[in-house]
Each structure stands twice: as C-alpha cells, then as structure tokens.
C-alpha positions as CSV (number, residue, x, y, z in Angstrom):
1,M,0.0,0.0,0.0
2,D,1.4,3.4,-1.0
3,T,1.3,5.9,1.9
4,G,1.8,8.9,-0.3
5,S,-1.4,8.4,-2.2
6,S,-3.4,7.7,0.9
7,E,-2.2,10.9,2.5
8,K,-3.3,13.0,-0.5
9,K,-6.8,11.4,-0.5
10,Q,-7.3,11.8,3.2
11,G,-5.7,15.2,3.4
12,I,-3.2,14.1,6.2
13,P,-0.6,16.8,6.8
14,H,3.1,15.9,6.2
15,T,6.3,17.6,7.4
16,E,9.2,18.9,5.5
17,A,12.6,19.8,7.0
18,V,13.5,23.5,6.7
19,K,17.0,24.8,7.4
20,S,17.5,28.1,9.1
21,E,20.4,29.9,10.8
22,G,20.4,30.1,14.5
23,K,21.5,33.0,16.7
24,H,25.1,32.1,16.7
25,G,25.5,31.1,13.1
26,E,24.6,27.5,13.6
27,E,22.2,25.7,11.3
28,D,18.9,24.6,12.9
29,V,16.8,22.0,11.2
30,M,13.1,22.7,12.0
31,P,10.2,20.8,10.7
32,K,7.7,22.7,8.6
33,L,4.1,21.5,8.6
34,M,2.6,21.3,5.1
35,I,-1.2,20.9,5.0
36,K,-2.8,20.3,1.6
37,A,-6.4,20.9,0.7
38,K,-8.7,18.0,1.2
39,E,-9.3,16.3,-2.1
40,V,-12.7,15.0,-2.9
41,M,-12.8,11.3,-3.8
42,E,-14.6,10.6,-7.1
43,D,-16.6,7.7,-5.6
44,E,-18.3,9.8,-3.0
45,E,-21.3,12.0,-3.9
46,T,-21.4,15.5,-2.4
47,E,-24.7,16.9,-1.2
48,E,-25.6,20.3,-2.4
49,C,-28.4,22.6,-1.7
50,K,-31.1,22.4,-4.4
51,T,-34.2,24.4,-5.1
52,P,-37.3,22.2,-4.5
53,T,-39.1,21.4,-7.7
54,W,-42.3,19.9,-6.3
55,S,-45.4,21.8,-7.5
56,G,-46.6,22.3,-3.9
57,N,-43.5,24.4,-3.2
58,Q,-43.8,26.6,-6.2
59,I,-45.6,30.0,-6.3
60,P,-49.0,29.4,-8.0
61,T,-49.5,31.1,-11.4
62,M,-52.1,33.8,-11.5
63,L,-54.9,33.4,-14.1
64,Q,-55.9,37.1,-14.1
65,C,-54.1,40.3,-13.0
66,P,-55.5,42.0,-10.0
67,P,-57.5,45.2,-10.6
68,A,-55.8,48.6,-10.6
69,P,-55.9,50.5,-7.2
70,K,-58.6,53.2,-7.0
71,K,-58.9,56.2,-4.8
72,S,-61.2,55.8,-1.9
73,P,-64.2,58.2,-2.1
74,L,-64.2,61.1,0.3
75,P,-66.7,61.2,3.1
76,P,-69.8,63.3,2.2
77,L,-69.1,65.7,5.1
78,L,-66.0,67.1,3.5
79,H,-67.6,67.9,0.1
80,H,-70.2,70.5,1.2
81,R,-69.2,72.1,4.4
82,E,-71.3,75.2,5.3
83,F,-69.7,78.0,7.2
84,T,-71.9,79.5,10.0
85,F,-69.5,82.2,11.2
86,F,-71.7,85.2,10.3
87,E,-75.1,83.7,11.1
88,H,-74.9,84.6,14.8
89,I,-73.8,88.2,14.2
90,S,-76.2,91.0,13.6
91,P,-75.8,93.2,10.6
92,G,-75.2,96.2,12.8
93,E,-72.1,94.6,14.4
94,V,-70.6,94.1,10.9
95,E,-71.0,97.7,10.0
96,E,-69.5,98.8,13.3
97,F,-66.5,96.6,12.7
98,F,-65.7,98.1,9.3
99,Q,-66.3,101.7,10.6
100,S,-63.8,101.1,13.4
101,L,-61.2,99.9,10.9
102,Y,-61.8,103.0,8.8
103,E,-61.3,105.3,11.9
104,F,-58.2,103.3,13.0
105,R,-56.6,103.7,9.5
106,R,-57.4,107.5,9.5
107,I,-55.8,108.0,13.0
108,N,-52.6,106.1,11.9
109,Q,-52.3,108.2,8.8
110,A,-52.6,111.4,10.9
111,K,-49.7,110.2,13.2
112,R,-47.4,109.6,10.2
113,L,-47.7,113.2,9.0
C-alpha cells in the first residue's frame, strides 16, 4: 500500500525539513508543517443545496391580473361644508367693525404726517 497516495486522498498533513540559521551562526533544522487541501474522492457523492421542484413548493401562477388600485371616495361631510360664522352676528355689528377699521386707519395716517 502506498502511503503517499493515501495521504493525498485523506488530506493528512506531512512535514518537511527547513534549514535556518540560529542566533550564533549555527544551522537549525526545524520541521515545517505542510497541509494540503482536502481532495474529494470521485466515488463519493457530495450533497448540495437544491431548489425544491415539487409543485406544492412553487408559487402558483395567476390566471388574471388584480384590478388597478382606485382612490377611496371622500366622506360626504368634506364635500359640502357650510360656514356658520356670520349667522350669529347681527348686521349692525358688521357695520361697526368696518367703521372702526376706517377710523383706525385714519388715525394712523394722521400720526405719520
């Protein structure tokens, strides 16, 4: 049985001697660990992730497209809102209001001159 071929198949690390100089000029022989990548044997099957192809796992096809989105109708209260601001005020109060504005403007113009 060849030990070299079994090491390659199993990915067993082997050592190699490396020469280096020591501190005082002496040669040191230190082992260097060589690890090779694990080779896949041809006989073995590797399991890979696969997308399921069963019809129960697939997204169902749509027969018709959904309808286009539509705006929701506004509530009827926002369409016709009546203002009741002046209903509670008598016509005389409105006239007094505008006369006071006229007098106020006339007084301010006199102060500027």
